[in-house]
C-alpha positions in Angstrom: 14.5 13.5 -21.6 13.0 15.4 -24.5 10.3 18.0 -24.1 7.9 19.6 -26.5 5.8 22.6 -25.6 2.8 24.0 -27.4 0.0 26.4 -26.6 -3.7 26.7 -27.3 -6.0 29.6 -26.9 -9.2 29.0 -24.8 -11.9 31.1 -23.4 -10.0 31.1 -20.1 -6.7 32.3 -21.6 -3.8 30.5 -23.2 -3.2 26.9 -22.1 0.2 25.3 -22.2 0.8 21.7 -23.1 4.1 20.0 -22.2 5.0 16.6 -23.6 7.9 14.7 -21.9 9.4 11.9 -23.9 11.7 9.4 -22.2 14.6 7.5 -23.6 12.4 4.6 -24.6 9.9 6.8 -26.5 7.2 6.6 -24.0 5.6 9.9 -23.2 3.2 12.0 -21.1 1.5 15.2 -22.0 0.5 17.6 -19.2 -1.7 20.6 -19.6 -1.9 23.9 -17.6 -5.7 24.0 -17.8 -6.5 22.1 -14.6 -2.9 20.8 -14.1 -4.0 17.9 -16.2 -2.7 14.6 -17.4 -3.7 14.9 -21.1 -2.0 11.8 -22.5 0.1 8.8 -21.4 1.7 6.8 -24.2 3.1 3.6 -22.9 4.0 0.2 -24.4 2.0 -3.1 -24.3 3.7 -6.5 -23.8 4.9 -6.4 -27.4 6.2 -2.8 -27.2 3.4 -1.1 -29.1 2.6 2.3 -27.7 -0.9 3.5 -27.0 -2.5 6.5 -25.2 -4.1 5.0 -22.0 -6.0 8.1 -20.7 -9.1 9.6 -22.0 -9.2 13.3 -23.0 -10.0 15.7 -25.8 -8.2 16.9 -28.9 -8.9 20.6 -28.2 -8.2 22.6 -25.0 -11.6 24.3 -24.8 -13.3 20.9 -24.2 -11.4 20.5 -20.9 -13.3 23.6 -19.5 -16.2 22.5 -17.2 -16.2 19.1 -18.7 -18.5 16.7 -16.7 -15.8 13.9 -16.4 -13.1 16.3 -15.1 -10.8 14.3 -17.3 -7.2 14.1 -16.1 -7.4 17.3 -14.1 -6.6 18.3 -10.4 -9.9 19.3 -8.8 -10.0 21.6 -5.9 -9.9 23.2 -3.5 -11.8 20.1 -2.2 -12.0 17.1 -4.5 -15.1 14.9 -4.2 -18.2 15.9 -2.3 -19.2 18.0 0.7 -22.7 17.4 1.9 -25.1 20.2 1.0 -22.1 22.5 0.5 -22.1 23.2 4.2 -18.7 24.0 5.5 -17.6 25.2 9.0 -14.0 26.3 9.5 -12.8 27.8 12.8 -16.4 28.2 13.9 -17.5 30.1 10.9 -20.0 28.7 8.4 -19.4 28.9 4.6 -22.0 28.0 1.9 -20.3 26.4 -1.0 -21.8 26.2 -4.5 -24.2 23.2 -5.0 -23.2 21.5 -8.3 -23.8 17.8 -7.8 -27.4 17.0 -6.8 -27.8 18.6 -3.3 -24.0 18.6 -2.7 -20.8 20.5 -3.5 -18.4 18.6 -5.8 -14.7 19.1 -6.7 -14.5 22.6 -5.3 -17.4 24.0 -7.3 -18.2 24.9 -10.9 -15.2 27.2 -11.1 -12.9 24.9 -9.2 -9.1 24.5 -9.8 -9.8 22.0 -12.6 -11.2 24.8 -14.7 -8.4 27.3 -14.2 -5.2 27.9 -16.0 -2.3 27.2 -13.7 1.2 28.8 -14.0 3.5 26.3 -15.7 7.3 25.8 -15.5 9.4 23.0 -17.1 12.6 21.8 -15.3 14.2 18.8 -17.1 11.8 15.8 -16.6 9.6 17.9 -14.2 6.6 20.1 -14.9 5.6 22.4 -12.1 2.0 23.8 -12.1 1.1 26.5 -9.6 -2.4 28.0 -8.9 -3.2 30.8 -6.5 -6.8 30.7 -5.2 -8.1 33.9 -3.7 -9.8 34.2 -0.3 -13.5 33.6 -1.0 -13.0 32.0 -4.3 -15.8 29.5 -4.7 -16.7 30.6 -1.1 -13.7 28.9 0.5 -11.8 30.8 3.2 -8.1 31.8 2.8 -5.7 32.7 0.0 -4.3 29.3 -1.0 -1.4 28.5 -3.2 -1.6 25.0 -4.7 1.2 23.2 -6.6 1.2 20.1 -8.7 4.6 18.8 -9.6 4.8 16.0 -12.2 8.0 13.9 -12.8 8.3 11.5 -15.8 11.0 8.9 -15.7 12.8 6.5 -18.1 11.1 3.7 -16.2 7.6 4.9 -17.3 6.8 6.2 -13.8 4.7 9.4 -13.5 5.0 10.9 -10.0 2.7 13.6 -8.8 3.5 15.7 -5.8 0.6 17.9 -4.6 1.1 20.8 -2.2 -0.7 23.7 -0.7 -0.2 26.6 1.8 -2.7 29.0 3.1 -2.9 32.3 5.0 -6.1 31.4 6.9 -7.7 28.3 8.2 -9.3 26.4 5.4 -9.8 22.8 4.0 -8.0 21.2 1.1 -8.2 17.8 -0.6 -6.4 17.4 -3.9 -6.1 14.4 -6.3 -5.7 13.7 -9.9 -8.8 12.7 -11.9 -7.3 10.8 -14.8 -9.3 8.0 -16.3 -7.4 4.9 -17.5 -8.1 2.4 -20.2 -5.0 0.3 -20.6 -6.1 -1.1 -23.9 -6.0 2.4 -25.2 -8.4 5.3 -25.0 -11.4 4.9 -27.3 -10.8 1.1 -27.4 -14.1 0.2 -25.7 -15.1 -1.0 -22.2 -12.8 -1.2 -19.2 -15.0 -3.7 -17.5 -12.7 -6.5 -18.5 -9.8 -4.9 -16.8 -8.7 -6.5 -13.5 -8.4 -4.3 -10.4 -6.8 -5.0 -7.0 -7.0 -2.7 -4.1 -5.2 -2.6 -0.7 -8.5 -1.8 1.0 -10.5 -4.1 3.2 -13.0 -1.4 4.0 -15.0 1.2 2.1 -17.2 4.2 2.8 -20.9 3.4 2.2 -23.0 6.5 1.2 -26.5 7.7 1.0 -28.2 8.0 -2.4 -26.5 11.3 -3.1 -23.1 9.6 -2.6 -22.3 11.3 0.7 -20.6 9.0 3.2 -22.7 7.8 6.1 -19.7 7.7 8.4 -19.4 3.9 8.5 -16.2 2.1 7.4 -17.7 -1.1 6.2 -15.9 -4.3 5.4 -15.7 -5.3 1.8 -15.5 -9.0 2.5 -18.5 -10.9 1.1 -19.7 -7.9 -1.0 -19.3 -6.7 -4.6 -16.9 -4.1 -3.2 -14.2 -6.6 -2.5 -11.1 -6.0 -4.6 -8.6 -7.3 -2.1 -7.8 -10.0 -4.7 -7.7 -9.0 -8.4 -11.0 -9.4 -10.2 -12.6 -8.0 -13.3 -14.1 -4.6 -12.7 -17.3 -5.7 -14.4 -17.8 -9.0 -12.6 -20.1 -7.6 -9.9 -20.9 -4.1 -11.2 -24.5 -4.9 -12.0 -25.2 -6.7 -8.7 -28.4 -5.9 -6.9 -26.4 -4.2 -4.2 -27.5 -0.8 -2.8 -24.2 1.1 -3.1 -23.8 0.1 -6.7 -27.4 1.0 -7.5 -27.0 4.4 -6.0 -23.9 5.1 -8.1 -24.8 3.2 -11.3 -21.5 1.3 -10.8 -18.5 2.0 -8.7 -18.1 5.6 -7.4 -16.9 4.9 -3.9 -14.0 5.7 -1.6 -12.0 2.7 -0.3 -10.2 2.9 3.0 -6.5 2.1 2.5 -5.1 -0.5 4.8 -2.1 0.4 7.0 -2.5 4.1 6.2 0.1 6.3 7.9 0.5 10.0 7.2 3.4 10.5 4.8 3.9 6.8 4.1 3.8 6.0 0.4 2.6 2.5 -0.3 1.2 0.5 -3.2 -2.6 0.8 -3.0 -3.9 -0.3 -6.4 -3.1 -2.5 -9.4 -4.9 -2.3 -12.7 -4.3 -4.8 -15.5 -5.5 -5.2 -19.1 -5.0 -8.9 -19.7 -5.3 -8.6 -23.5 -2.5 -5.9 -24.0 -0.5 -6.9 -20.9 -0.3 -3.3 -19.7 -0.3 -2.9 -16.0 -0.6 0.2 -13.8 0.5 0.2 -10.2 -0.6 3.1 -8.1 1.2 4.2 -5.0 0.2 7.0 -2.6 0.3 8.3 1.0 -3.4 9.3 0.9 -5.9 7.6 3.2 -8.5 6.8 0.6 -8.9 6.0 -3.1 -12.0 6.8 -5.0 -12.8 4.3 -7.7 -15.0 5.7 -10.4 -15.9 3.5 -13.4 -17.0 6.3 -15.7 -20.6 5.6 -15.0 -21.7 8.9 -16.7 -19.2 9.4 -19.5 -22.0 9.2 -22.1 -22.5 12.6 -23.7 -19.1 14.0 -22.9 -17.3 16.2 -25.3 -15.8 14.5 -28.4 -12.7 12.5 -27.4 -9.3 12.0 -28.9 -10.7 9.1 -31.0 -13.3 11.4 -32.8 -16.3 10.4 -30.7 -17.8 10.8 -27.3 -16.8 8.3 -24.7 -19.4 5.7 -23.5 -20.1 4.7 -19.9 -17.6 2.3 -18.4 -14.9 3.0 -21.1 -12.3 4.1 -18.5 -11.8 4.0 -14.7 -10.5 6.7 -12.4 -8.3 5.8 -9.5 -8.3 8.9 -7.4 -6.0 8.9 -4.3 -7.4 11.4 -1.9 -8.7 12.2 1.6 -12.2 11.1 2.4 -15.2 12.8 0.9 -17.2 15.0 3.2 -14.5 14.7 5.9 -15.4 18.2 7.4 -18.6 16.6 8.6 -17.0 13.5 10.1 -14.6 14.2 13.0 -13.4 10.6 13.0 -12.2 10.9 9.4 -8.6 12.1 8.8 -8.7 15.9 9.0 -8.6 18.0 5.8 -8.0 21.3 7.6 -5.0 23.4 6.7 -3.8 26.3 8.8 -1.3 29.1 8.2 2.2 27.8 8.7 1.3 24.3 7.8 2.1 22.6 4.5 -0.3 20.2 2.7 1.9 17.6 1.0 0.6 14.5 -0.8 2.2 12.0 -3.3 0.6 9.9 -6.0 2.7 7.6 -8.2 1.5 6.0 -11.5 3.9 3.1 -12.4 3.3 1.7 -15.9 4.6 -1.7 -16.7 3.6 -4.9 -18.4 2.8 -8.5 -17.5 
């Protein structure tokens, strides 16, 4: 495994970028600003390499970008209603940064911080230490994101956290995929399959109602592979609220610690296929409904809506307000430990 390291100055300090190149010439680039997946160059069915994740040519554009492209948001990915958080009987008011709600840990969340970076062979280890009270969350929390790149074009992400006080944590990766190649156009012709027979309906601010609704007979049904764009414009309230897909799907047969295949994304034209495995209970599918107006991308222009899809394996949004959802609480002496695997292949 070859590795290349470069640095870029930003307004937050110096960001480190590590490129891991496997024996077949396929590569990933990982960045310390937000513990990000910056690039993934993998072959199509004819062996032609292309970068299949969106991003920016300069490090500064990753700071506070609307899409949160490729980064690890935290300390709580996704939304918490009205920023109201109660931990161990004490109330905390989080920053409101998404309509009336808190999103991705706040405007100064983990995704906008420079993480410590260490390279060990085919692994890149990112570490971030969040202080007690940072973005109004309780507890000093140490988060880790360990990426491993293999000769089989598999990118494994191990997410971890420990705390010195009761808190909540929900970590994921927010990479957006276009298997035809970033800047190549719409992703609505990609085919998506999910191991999820239920999803979480939301109110019009995208906060879960608490219901776990069946997808059968609705535009939310991806239990068999279908084009992402087939039903995205349907007159269906959840899609209208979000301007497309921005919903958490409930993984079938979830067991804590059990890694299983939960999603498959295919670009029929190039033949590239992405298989996603995880031990997380949910997966947020976001079809880039508001990419328009983002910073200039790698292709020299801003991305347009629906030009990439995020497959975010995570705990459920707003879980602190729903006792029947899997708990996102973390206590001293406990270890938060989650796995996400991105397996790139062809068909």
